[in-house]
C-alpha positions as CSV (number, residue, x, y, z in Angstrom):
1,G,105.8,92.9,113.7
2,L,105.5,89.2,114.6
3,Q,102.2,89.0,117.1
4,L,101.5,85.9,119.0
5,V,98.2,84.3,117.5
6,L,95.9,83.6,120.5
7,A,93.3,81.4,119.3
8,D,92.9,78.4,117.0
9,W,92.7,79.0,113.2
10,Q,92.2,76.6,110.1
11,E,94.4,76.5,107.0
12,G,91.9,76.2,104.1
13,A,92.3,75.5,100.5
14,A,91.4,78.7,99.0
15,K,94.2,80.0,96.3
16,A,94.7,83.5,94.9
17,G,95.2,83.7,91.3
18,G,98.0,86.1,89.9
19,N,99.6,88.2,92.2
20,E,97.2,87.4,94.6
21,G,96.2,91.1,95.5
22,Q,92.5,90.3,94.9
23,G,92.6,87.7,97.0
24,A,89.9,84.4,96.8
25,A,86.5,83.6,97.7
26,A,86.4,81.8,101.2
27,G,85.3,78.1,101.0
28,Q,84.7,76.1,103.9
29,G,87.6,76.1,106.4
30,D,89.4,79.1,105.2
31,I,90.1,82.1,107.6
32,T,88.7,85.2,106.9
33,W,88.6,88.9,108.8
34,T,86.1,87.2,111.1
35,Q,86.0,84.0,111.1
36,S,89.1,81.6,112.2
37,S,87.3,78.9,110.0
38,F,84.9,79.9,107.5
39,G,81.6,78.7,108.7
40,A,82.1,77.3,111.3
41,L,84.5,79.4,114.0
42,D,84.4,83.3,114.3
43,W,87.4,85.4,115.7
44,T,86.8,87.2,119.0
45,T,87.9,90.3,117.7
46,P,87.8,90.7,113.6
47,G,91.2,90.5,112.3
48,G,92.1,87.9,114.4
49,D,92.9,87.1,118.0
50,F,96.7,88.2,118.7
51,S,98.4,89.8,120.9
52,P,98.7,93.6,120.8
53,K,102.3,93.6,121.3
54,A,104.7,92.6,118.7
55,S,107.2,89.8,120.1
56,A,109.8,91.0,117.4
57,A,109.6,93.6,114.6
58,V,111.9,94.4,111.5
59,T,111.2,96.9,108.8
60,V,110.5,95.3,105.4
61,E,111.1,97.9,102.7
62,G,111.1,95.4,99.1
63,I,111.9,92.1,97.8
64,G,114.6,90.1,99.5
65,S,115.2,88.1,102.6
66,Y,114.2,89.4,106.2
67,T,115.4,87.9,109.6
68,W,113.6,88.8,112.9
69,G,116.4,88.3,115.5
70,S,115.7,86.9,118.6
71,T,114.2,88.8,121.5
72,S,112.9,87.8,125.3
73,Q,109.3,87.8,123.9
74,L,110.4,85.5,121.4
75,V,111.9,83.1,123.1
76,A,109.4,83.2,126.2
77,D,106.6,82.4,123.0
78,V,108.6,79.4,121.9
79,Q,109.1,77.8,125.5
80,N,105.5,78.6,126.0
81,W,105.0,76.4,122.9
82,L,107.3,73.7,124.3
83,D,105.7,73.9,127.5
84,N,101.9,74.1,126.5
85,P,101.7,72.7,123.0
86,A,98.2,73.2,122.7
87,T,98.6,77.1,122.6
88,N,100.8,76.9,119.6
89,F,98.8,79.0,117.1
90,G,102.0,80.4,115.5
91,W,102.7,84.2,114.9
92,L,101.0,86.7,112.3
93,L,102.9,89.0,110.2
94,L,101.3,92.5,111.2
95,G,102.3,95.4,108.9
96,D,101.3,99.2,108.8
97,E,97.9,99.1,107.5
98,S,97.4,102.9,108.3
99,R,98.6,103.9,104.8
100,S,97.4,102.6,101.6
101,Q,99.4,100.4,98.9
102,T,101.6,98.9,101.9
103,A,100.7,95.2,101.4
104,M,103.9,92.7,101.3
105,R,103.9,89.5,99.7
106,F,105.5,86.5,101.8
107,D,106.5,83.2,100.7
108,S,105.1,80.2,102.6
109,R,105.7,76.7,103.2
110,D,104.1,75.7,100.1
111,N,106.6,77.8,97.7
112,N,107.9,75.3,95.1
113,T,111.6,76.8,95.9
114,E,112.5,75.2,99.4
115,E,115.4,77.9,100.0
116,N,112.3,80.4,100.0
117,R,110.4,78.9,102.8
118,P,110.2,80.5,106.1
119,V,112.1,78.8,108.8
120,L,112.3,78.9,112.4
121,M,115.7,78.5,113.7
122,V,116.2,77.6,117.3
123,E,119.4,77.4,119.4
124,Y,119.7,76.1,122.1
125,T,122.6,76.1,124.6
126,P,122.3,73.9,127.9
């Protein structure tokens, strides 16, 4: 699910090697399970401060492209960001962590292939 992030966080410089499954050591400014900015700011709740209800959900089952379709909550999230830009901390992708070996890997804005980067498409009809 896409969960609305409720608190500011920092994008650090740590880069995991290989297939990234082992992670990397946190450095100044990186996000961790307990801190929104390593060495500076704690999350209120370990794991991050985000809405308990998904704004949208989709089943991810393997390699491919995925689209989270429009929902009234996604529209409300984006409208709130337009009305209150200081509250735009984005969404996080939350998977089913109740079972082992369910981790998924998603491309980010840093992907070398532009077509593989995530895109937020907003259609506006006056």
